[in-house]
Phi, psi and omega in degrees: 000125178261133177244141177201163176249130178241153179245137190234130178271147172097001180271140181215356185204178180297327178297320177299316179301315180297318180294317180293318178302314180294321178298320179295317178298321178295336180267015177069029174283129184285316182225140179212130173243101188258132174231169179299119176088355181201165175206139170262125185232156173223132182211156177273118182294347175278345182253330183208174179211172185295330178294316178295321179296313180299318180297317180296319177296318179295322178295335177277353176104015182233177183217139175288138173276147177275000000 
C-alpha cells in the first residue's frame, strides 16, 4: 500500500471535497482523507497509479498541483 499527500487546484467548498473523494474512489484509491486543496491517500500500486488518479481528478473538474 502506497501512501502519499496530493495537492489539488480548484477546490473551494464541501461539494468539491465530495466530488474529489468520489473521483479518488473511482480511481481505485483504498483510503482518502480529502480537505480543500489536498488529500491524503493510500492505494495499491497493483490496482492504480498516480496517472490514473490524476486523470480521474481532472475528469471531476480539478487538477493536481505539481
